[in-house]
VOGU-3710 file (C-alpha; in Angstrom, 3 decimals, decimal comma):
1> mpfqavcsly> 0,000/0,000/0,000  1,234/3,603/-0,633  0,531/4,610/2,994  2,788/1,828/4,285  5,647/2,789/2,001  5,391/6,516/2,794  5,123/5,898/6,571  8,121/3,570/6,550  10,264/5,940/4,482  9,327/8,972/6,581
11> alimtfisli> 10,098/7,135/9,852  13,527/6,095/8,548  14,376/9,652/7,445  13,261/11,146/10,760  15,322/8,620/12,740  18,385/9,165/10,549  18,245/12,976/10,943  17,763/12,711/14,722  20,827/10,476/14,981  22,997/12,607/12,679
21> ygysefpllm> 22,307/15,876/14,464  22,276/14,371/17,931  18,757/15,390/18,860  17,946/12,084/20,532  18,896/11,459/24,133  17,730/7,827/23,850  19,033/6,482/20,525  18,515/2,819/21,460  14,877/3,515/22,397  14,425/5,369/19,127
31> igslfiflyt> 15,920/2,571/17,011  13,960/-0,122/18,866  10,723/1,839/18,470  11,501/2,308/14,763  11,880/-1,442/14,139  8,689/-2,261/16,037  6,832/0,460/14,138  8,046/-0,828/10,749  7,230/-4,409/11,705  3,614/-3,548/12,531
41> lvvkspyepl> 3,268/-1,742/9,194  4,708/-4,467/6,990  3,660/-7,733/8,645  -0,024/-8,711/8,530  -1,548/-10,313/11,596  -4,925/-11,805/12,480  -4,801/-9,657/15,630  -4,945/-6,293/13,854  -6,472/-4,272/16,774  -3,610/-5,426/19,035
51> yalirltalc> -1,099/-4,507/16,316  -2,663/-1,051/16,118  -2,041/-0,481/19,827  1,532/-1,816/19,507  2,091/0,502/16,531  0,798/3,472/18,526  3,133/2,626/21,407  6,111/2,286/19,045  5,219/5,616/17,396  5,051/7,333/20,791
61> glhyasqldw> 8,476/5,886/21,690  9,907/7,067/18,366  8,454/10,556/18,866  9,686/10,874/22,429  13,183/9,558/21,680  13,729/11,557/18,427  12,826/14,919/20,032  11,567/16,133/16,613  8,346/17,986/15,823  8,399/16,187/12,472
71> sltlylltia> 6,585/13,378/14,239  3,280/15,162/13,559  3,434/14,157/9,882  4,191/10,575/10,866  1,156/10,565/13,166  -1,045/11,866/10,395  0,258/9,317/7,869  -0,314/6,495/10,359  -3,868/7,712/10,982  -4,518/7,620/7,233
81> qdyytyrnrk> -3,135/4,077/7,076  -5,317/2,921/9,991  -8,392/4,549/8,450  -7,904/2,383/5,352  -7,256/-0,751/7,418  -9,995/-0,693/10,053  -13,701/-0,553/9,150  -15,134/-0,446/12,692  -16,180/3,152/13,363  -16,057/2,955/17,180
91> frivlytayl> -12,554/1,479/17,125  -11,444/4,248/14,763  -12,710/6,945/17,138  -10,931/5,366/20,107  -7,731/4,923/18,103  -7,703/8,490/16,718  -8,354/9,941/20,185  -5,430/7,924/21,510  -3,177/9,237/18,700  -4,146/12,850/19,423
101> nsyimicmqt> -3,765/12,626/23,214  -0,479/10,748/22,915  0,967/13,371/20,567  -0,095/16,328/22,720  1,227/14,736/25,933  4,632/13,945/24,401  4,866/17,431/22,914  4,151/18,955/26,340  7,078/17,008/27,790  9,542/17,735/24,972
111> sdllslqlpv> 8,715/21,384/24,170  8,568/24,324/26,605  6,939/26,538/24,012  4,013/24,156/23,759  3,226/24,432/27,469  3,005/28,230/27,179  0,697/28,113/24,135  -1,187/24,933/25,020  -4,760/26,026/24,093  -3,791/27,407/20,711
121> ttvfyilnfi> -1,464/24,523/19,911  -3,999/21,930/20,978  -6,646/23,428/18,717  -4,093/23,445/15,890  -3,287/19,770/16,381  -6,972/18,840/16,597  -7,684/20,648/13,343  -4,727/18,872/11,713  -6,022/15,519/12,830  -9,582/16,294/11,611
131> cvitiskkiv> -8,292/17,443/8,225  -6,173/14,333/7,826  -9,077/12,079/8,818  -11,424/13,838/6,355  -8,911/13,665/3,535  -8,121/10,043/4,354  -11,812/9,246/4,294  -12,194/10,603/0,769  -9,005/8,928/-0,411  -10,065/5,605/1,048
141> rlaqsaetln> -13,493/5,873/-0,603  -11,870/6,571/-3,945  -9,482/3,670/-3,432  -12,347/1,349/-2,490  -14,340/2,430/-5,544  -11,326/1,803/-7,737  -10,848/-1,642/-6,160  -14,523/-2,461/-6,693  -14,366/-1,406/-10,353  -11,180/-3,389/-10,885
151> relnmlithd> -12,708/-6,416/-9,226  -15,875/-6,174/-11,337  -13,825/-5,655/-14,486  -11,732/-8,669/-13,616  -14,897/-10,684/-13,065  -16,219/-9,662/-16,479  -12,940/-10,580/-18,134  -12,278/-13,874/-16,382  -15,696/-15,151/-15,231  -18,964/-16,206/-16,830
161> tltglwnyee> -21,637/-13,671/-15,881  -24,430/-16,252/-15,514  -22,785/-18,995/-13,464  -19,851/-17,145/-11,886  -17,421/-19,826/-13,106  -14,246/-19,197/-15,099  -14,919/-18,473/-18,752  -13,415/-20,179/-21,804  -10,313/-17,985/-22,125  -9,510/-18,066/-18,414
171> chkrlsqlle> -10,036/-21,830/-18,384  -7,316/-22,306/-21,017  -5,016/-19,866/-19,248  -5,357/-21,565/-15,868  -5,096/-25,011/-17,439  -1,712/-24,042/-18,887  -0,573/-22,853/-15,451  -1,860/-26,035/-13,830  0,024/-28,302/-16,230  3,234/-26,356/-15,628
181> ntksallvii> 3,030/-26,937/-11,870  1,828/-30,554/-11,663  2,879/-33,999/-12,803  -0,596/-35,439/-13,365  -3,938/-33,824/-14,105  -7,346/-34,812/-15,415  -9,488/-32,664/-17,730  -13,227/-33,282/-18,160  -15,357/-31,458/-20,757  -19,087/-31,833/-20,084
191> dctdlktmnn> -21,916/-31,241/-22,566  -25,551/-30,926/-21,409  -27,368/-32,814/-24,161  -30,980/-31,815/-23,407  -30,645/-28,046/-22,968  -30,907/-27,132/-26,658  -34,320/-28,790/-26,837  -35,405/-27,139/-23,587  -34,650/-23,696/-25,065  -37,592/-24,236/-27,422
201> tkgfqavdti> -39,918/-26,014/-24,984  -39,345/-24,201/-21,670  -37,629/-20,955/-22,684  -34,257/-19,371/-21,962  -35,037/-18,410/-18,366  -35,672/-22,012/-17,358  -32,468/-23,085/-19,104  -30,472/-20,343/-17,354  -31,811/-21,570/-14,007  -30,694/-25,118/-14,822
211> lkqiadllni> -27,242/-23,883/-15,896  -26,828/-22,124/-12,542  -27,952/-25,281/-10,757  -25,433/-27,381/-12,696  -22,654/-24,888/-11,887  -23,485/-25,077/-8,163  -23,552/-28,876/-8,253  -20,199/-29,018/-10,048  -18,715/-26,834/-7,309  -20,043/-29,299/-4,740
221> lfseaeiiar> -19,192/-32,545/-6,531  -15,724/-31,359/-7,597  -14,928/-29,208/-4,563  -11,209/-30,076/-4,794  -10,906/-29,154/-8,481  -8,409/-26,478/-9,458  -10,546/-25,350/-12,416  -14,334/-25,348/-12,880  -15,340/-23,325/-15,933  -18,224/-22,711/-18,265
231> yggdefavaf> -16,598/-23,913/-21,446  -19,354/-22,851/-23,849  -23,103/-22,341/-24,140  -24,099/-25,648/-22,538  -20,617/-27,046/-21,897  -18,525/-27,069/-18,717  -14,895/-27,970/-18,015  -13,385/-29,385/-14,828  -9,671/-29,938/-14,188  -7,948/-31,322/-11,111
241> tydnketavs> -4,846/-33,231/-10,063  -4,947/-36,871/-9,041  -2,824/-39,522/-7,401  -4,517/-42,607/-8,863  -5,789/-42,422/-12,441  -8,290/-45,293/-12,221  -9,849/-43,940/-9,020  -10,134/-40,414/-10,430  -11,732/-41,559/-13,706  -14,130/-43,890/-11,888
251> svqqyldyil> -15,205/-41,076/-9,561  -15,848/-38,717/-12,487  -17,890/-41,342/-14,323  -20,027/-41,992/-11,247  -20,700/-38,276/-10,753  -21,576/-37,612/-14,393  -23,379/-40,857/-15,269  -25,630/-41,042/-12,223  -25,444/-38,307/-9,599  -25,558/-35,146/-11,745
261> pnltgigvty> -28,345/-36,392/-14,114  -30,435/-37,588/-11,163  -30,101/-34,256/-9,343  -30,817/-32,046/-12,368  -32,886/-34,263/-14,666  -30,500/-33,345/-17,497  -28,515/-35,920/-19,440  -24,830/-35,144/-19,932  -22,118/-36,344/-22,281  -18,467/-35,933/-21,387
271> giacypddgs> -14,931/-36,474/-22,552  -11,986/-37,270/-20,251  -8,278/-36,712/-20,921  -5,399/-37,440/-18,531  -2,106/-35,570/-18,416  0,505/-36,654/-19,434  -0,896/-39,992/-20,724  -3,304/-38,496/-23,285  -1,382/-35,326/-24,044  1,857/-33,650/-23,017
281> tkddlvleae> 0,629/-30,101/-23,687  -2,482/-28,132/-22,926  -3,657/-28,153/-26,548  -3,146/-31,918/-26,879  -5,077/-32,537/-23,677  -7,991/-30,333/-24,756  -8,048/-31,934/-28,210  -8,224/-35,418/-26,714  -11,039/-34,469/-24,304  -13,033/-32,834/-27,109
291> hqlyqrkrdk> -12,438/-35,858/-29,350  -13,765/-38,231/-26,683  -16,741/-35,901/-26,149  -17,469/-35,962/-29,881  -17,244/-39,770/-29,987  -19,644/-40,136/-27,059  -22,096/-37,659/-28,591  -21,867/-39,507/-31,908  -22,514/-42,867/-30,224  -25,535/-41,422/-28,420
301> wlkkeehllr> -26,842/-39,936/-31,647  -26,469/-43,271/-33,472  -28,293/-45,090/-30,664  -31,038/-42,482/-30,760  -31,367/-42,831/-34,533  -31,451/-46,602/-34,160  -34,198/-46,271/-31,571  -36,172/-43,911/-33,816  -35,759/-46,298/-36,755  -36,946/-49,213/-34,632
311> teklrvvgel> -39,899/-47,125/-33,437  -40,751/-46,196/-37,035  -40,614/-49,822/-38,044  -42,950/-50,737/-35,215  -45,285/-47,922/-36,259  -45,327/-49,188/-39,842  -46,002/-52,711/-38,596  -48,872/-51,311/-36,514  -50,304/-49,552/-39,545  -49,836/-52,709/-41,557
321> asgmaheihn> -51,673/-54,829/-39,000  -54,510/-52,302/-38,684  -54,811/-51,976/-42,450  -54,813/-55,727/-42,921  -57,560/-56,183/-40,346  -59,548/-53,345/-41,908  -59,268/-54,643/-45,447  -59,968/-58,282/-44,592  -63,044/-57,153/-42,702  -64,706/-55,857/-45,902
331> plttvkgflq> -64,895/-59,141/-47,881  -65,772/-61,017/-44,705  -68,706/-58,643/-44,185  -69,864/-59,274/-47,773  -69,720/-63,039/-47,400  -71,381/-62,836/-44,012  -74,220/-60,707/-45,434  -74,937/-63,164/-48,260  -74,883/-66,124/-45,900  -77,219/-64,417/-43,418
341> iakeneynir> -79,711/-63,571/-46,192  -79,474/-67,115/-47,541  -80,094/-68,591/-44,089  -83,046/-66,334/-43,290  -84,714/-66,976/-46,652  -83,533/-70,565/-47,079  -81,845/-69,669/-50,362  -79,611/-71,953/-52,278  -76,253/-70,165/-52,356  -75,299/-71,776/-55,679
351> nwyelimdei> -76,141/-68,542/-57,488  -73,779/-66,593/-55,254  -71,064/-69,216/-55,118  -68,796/-67,486/-57,628  -69,319/-64,121/-55,940  -68,456/-65,567/-52,543  -65,387/-67,295/-53,956  -64,257/-64,041/-55,617  -64,431/-62,253/-52,267  -62,582/-65,052/-50,511
361> krmseltsef> -59,965/-64,941/-53,255  -59,644/-61,180/-52,859  -59,294/-61,600/-49,102  -56,581/-64,198/-49,644  -54,742/-61,886/-52,007  -54,944/-59,055/-49,490  -53,568/-61,327/-46,780  -50,700/-62,427/-48,992  -49,928/-58,843/-49,913  -49,742/-57,741/-46,272
371> lqfskphatq> -47,796/-60,785/-45,126  -45,251/-60,268/-47,902  -44,982/-56,551/-47,237  -41,202/-56,764/-47,053  -41,149/-57,559/-50,768  -42,303/-54,890/-53,223  -45,776/-55,668/-54,561  -45,912/-55,351/-58,312  -49,188/-53,580/-59,055  -50,571/-54,540/-62,448
381> frihslhsci> -52,068/-51,499/-64,185  -54,318/-52,248/-67,130  -57,010/-50,346/-68,969  -60,391/-51,237/-67,492  -63,898/-49,914/-67,625  -64,683/-47,755/-64,614  -68,372/-48,399/-65,259  -67,817/-52,152/-64,834  -65,993/-51,585/-61,544  -68,883/-49,524/-60,209
391> lrviwltsae> -71,429/-52,200/-61,170  -69,314/-54,828/-59,437  -69,096/-52,756/-56,237  -72,867/-52,125/-56,235  -73,463/-55,846/-56,545  -71,018/-56,624/-53,731  -72,498/-54,083/-51,318  -76,170/-54,560/-52,173  -76,708/-57,343/-49,649  -75,441/-55,240/-46,757
401> gtklghevvy> -77,373/-52,200/-48,025  -80,598/-54,200/-48,237  -80,114/-55,493/-44,732  -79,613/-51,940/-43,387  -82,475/-50,534/-45,460  -80,296/-48,274/-47,626  -80,646/-47,634/-51,352  -77,794/-47,348/-53,864  -78,462/-45,234/-56,969  -76,040/-45,162/-59,880
411> qapaedayvl> -76,299/-42,374/-62,454  -74,281/-43,816/-65,315  -72,943/-41,719/-68,210  -74,056/-42,101/-71,807  -70,712/-43,613/-72,705  -68,228/-45,678/-70,782  -64,906/-44,340/-69,535  -61,712/-46,365/-69,467  -58,954/-45,765/-66,938  -55,472/-47,221/-66,495
421> mdedkivqml> -55,994/-48,963/-63,171  -55,485/-51,853/-60,811  -59,077/-53,094/-60,841  -58,963/-54,700/-57,401  -57,611/-51,484/-55,835  -60,386/-49,392/-57,384  -63,000/-51,893/-56,164  -61,405/-51,792/-52,721  -61,528/-47,972/-52,683  -65,182/-47,773/-53,795
431> mnliknayea> -66,300/-50,418/-51,311  -64,657/-48,480/-48,488  -66,495/-45,314/-49,503  -69,886/-47,045/-49,773  -69,479/-48,871/-46,449  -68,524/-45,566/-44,805  -71,669/-44,054/-46,309  -73,762/-46,885/-44,834  -72,285/-46,239/-41,403  -72,891/-42,482/-41,702
441> mqkkgkvtlr> -76,637/-42,952/-42,358  -78,348/-43,840/-39,095  -81,826/-44,053/-40,697  -82,772/-45,396/-44,105  -80,788/-43,402/-46,602  -79,548/-43,229/-50,145  -76,067/-43,493/-51,665  -75,737/-41,908/-55,078  -72,896/-42,627/-57,517  -72,397/-40,348/-60,527
451> lsrlkedvvl> -69,955/-40,929/-63,346  -69,277/-38,119/-65,820  -66,731/-36,924/-68,354  -64,792/-33,648/-67,937  -62,433/-32,917/-70,845  -59,551/-35,404/-70,459  -60,714/-36,652/-67,044  -63,468/-38,803/-65,697  -65,249/-37,681/-62,517  -66,827/-40,059/-60,035
461> evedtgtgip> -69,011/-38,721/-57,224  -70,088/-40,761/-54,196  -72,738/-38,951/-52,166  -74,725/-40,044/-49,117  -77,574/-38,591/-47,070  -75,906/-39,157/-43,720  -75,138/-36,815/-40,822  -72,212/-35,190/-42,598  -68,770/-34,231/-41,274  -68,144/-31,028/-39,229
471> qdrvekiftp> -65,973/-28,489/-41,030  -63,212/-28,653/-38,400  -62,800/-32,379/-39,140  -63,003/-32,378/-42,925  -59,297/-31,586/-43,375  -58,280/-34,446/-41,044  -60,291/-37,335/-42,494  -57,470/-38,491/-44,808  -54,936/-38,514/-41,962  -53,950/-42,083/-40,998
481> fyttketgtg> -55,467/-43,282/-37,710  -57,804/-40,292/-37,458  -61,320/-41,570/-36,867  -64,521/-40,529/-35,144  -65,784/-44,087/-34,872  -65,486/-45,962/-31,608  -64,244/-49,115/-33,351  -62,634/-47,500/-36,398  -58,953/-47,792/-37,274  -58,686/-44,481/-39,094
491> lglsichkiv> -57,128/-46,161/-42,135  -60,074/-46,597/-44,489  -60,151/-43,121/-46,034  -56,359/-42,776/-45,942  -56,071/-46,012/-47,935  -58,694/-44,729/-50,390  -56,790/-41,469/-50,803  -53,547/-43,364/-51,380  -55,145/-45,607/-54,013  -56,484/-42,567/-55,916
501> qdhggtmeve> -53,066/-40,894/-55,766  -51,371/-44,059/-57,059  -53,700/-43,893/-60,076  -52,773/-40,287/-60,804  -56,131/-38,969/-59,626  -57,419/-36,541/-57,027  -59,892/-36,964/-54,206  -61,873/-34,145/-52,613  -64,656/-34,044/-50,063  -67,626/-31,754/-49,534
511> sfpengtkfi> -69,620/-32,141/-46,352  -71,945/-30,133/-44,138  -73,573/-31,268/-40,891  -76,953/-32,956/-41,461  -76,616/-32,491/-45,252  -74,583/-35,549/-46,071  -71,116/-36,020/-47,558  -69,918/-36,097/-51,142  -66,561/-37,478/-52,321  -65,398/-36,218/-55,724
521> itfpiaeghp> -62,820/-38,473/-57,414  -61,082/-37,559/-60,664  -59,086/-39,972/-62,846  -57,283/-39,275/-66,115  -58,856/-41,117/-69,039  -56,590/-43,770/-70,564  -54,734/-42,342/-73,550  -55,039/-44,030/-76,881  -58,142/-45,987/-75,873  -61,656/-45,232/-77,139
531> ssllplgsgs> -63,803/-43,865/-74,373  -67,192/-44,913/-75,812  -67,023/-48,559/-76,670  -70,165/-49,494/-74,769  -73,488/-47,629/-74,966  -75,051/-47,602/-71,514  -78,709/-47,104/-72,314  -80,782/-45,087/-69,850  -77,872/-44,010/-67,662  -79,505/-44,976/-64,347
541> ss> -79,252/-48,058/-62,163  -80,442/-48,798/-58,639
//
C-alpha cells in the first residue's frame, strides 16, 4: 500500500536525521521503536487491533526519543493508514483519540513553548487531525471504488456472468498454469445434451436456471478441483490433479453418469483426458477431451437414430396390421351378409357361389400382400372400364345395403370411360367409400354414384344422405389413424386417398352437418383408348 511505504520511508528519514544531528537522548529507544513500528506496518496479523495499539506505542516511543516535531506528519500518515485498514467506526474513534492525546502529551514534555501556548497549539493539532481524517476518508473511498471497479472488471474478463465460473479464455489460461506446476492432471469437458431442446420447450429463463444449478452442483461434486469453468453455451470444463488415475476416472464417471443427471434431470455427455498420458501439452489434452466428447455424442446420436428407426418400423407394422384387419373385414362382411340372407330366406347359395369365392380370393390376395410386405408388390395397371368396376361394387355391397335398409343409386354416363388402373384397388376404394356411407346414415338413406366426363378426365361422385362431417374435421379425415368411430382404425379413407393418388387422380370431399357427404374423385382417361365402346342405355341403375 502507498501509505505503508510513505510511513516507513518517513520514519527512517526522521530517525536518521535525529541520529545525525544528535537530537535524541535515547538512541537505542528510538531505534527499537523504529523497528517495532516498521514491523507492525509491513507484517499482517490476524490480531490487527492489538497490532494497532503496539504501533501506537512504538510511534510514541519514536516521537519521544527523536525529540523532533516532524513526528506530527508521521502521526497523520499512520492515521490515514489505519483509516484504510480498520472498518469499525467505534474502534477508529478510540484509536484516533489515543493518537491525538499521545501526541499532545509527548509534545508537552519535549517542548517548553508548547506548554506556554497549550490552548492554541492543541486546537491546531486537533484541526490537523480532523483534516487528515477527512482527507483520508475521501481517499479511502476513492481507493475502495477503484478496487470495486477493478474487481468487477476482472470478473467480467475472467468469469462467466451467468454462473460465476471461469470463462473459456480463463479456463485455457489456468489449465496451462496447472500443467506447468503438476505432474498429473485430469481434464473433463461436459456437454448438457438436453438443454438445446429445452430452449424451445421451456424458454431461456428455465435453461439459465438449470445452468446455474449445474454450476453449483459441479462446485459441490468437484470441490477439490483447481478449475471449474463454463466452457461454452451448454458445456462445462473441470480440471484437477490426481494420485490414482483409475480412481479419479471412476469417480468422475459416477458423478456424471448417475449423480448429476439424477439431481438435475438433465442428461450429460463428457470427454476425459489425462495428463501426461493423453497429451503432453495443454492443446493436446484439450483436443483429446473434445475428441472423446465428440465420440460419445456420436454414439448417443447413433443409438437415438437406431431407436427412432426401430420405433418407425414398429409404427409401420402397426399400420400394416390395422390396415390388414380393416381390409380383410370388408370381404368377410360381404360373405357374411350373403350367408345371413341365404339362411333367413332358405336360399340356395349356388347362385352366389362365384361371388363368394371371388371375395374369398380377394381376401386371400390381401392377406398375402400384407404378409409379404417386405417384398415390393408389383401392381398390375391395365385399362379397365370404370363403369364395370362400379357395377361390381354395387353388386357386392347390395346385400349389406338391403339389410340396413339403404338404397344405392347409380347415375351412369351415356358412354363408358376407361382408366389405367389396378381393378382390385379401385374396387377396394369404392367399397370403403360405400361402407362408410352406410355407417354415416343412421336411418334409411340413399347413396348416389355419378360418373361423368370432364375434358380429359373422368369424374366419379359418391354422395350419401348421412349426418355429414363437421368443417373442423373435414381436413383431417385423410390422416392415418384419425377416426370418429369408436371401433374405427382411421385407415379406411387414408387407404382410399392413397389408391387414388397411385392412379394419378385426385380426391376431394364436400360435407356439411346434417346435409350428407360427397366425395369427388377424378381420374385421367386412358390415352389411346376409345372412351365410348359401350353404350349404356338409360344411364340410371339402382
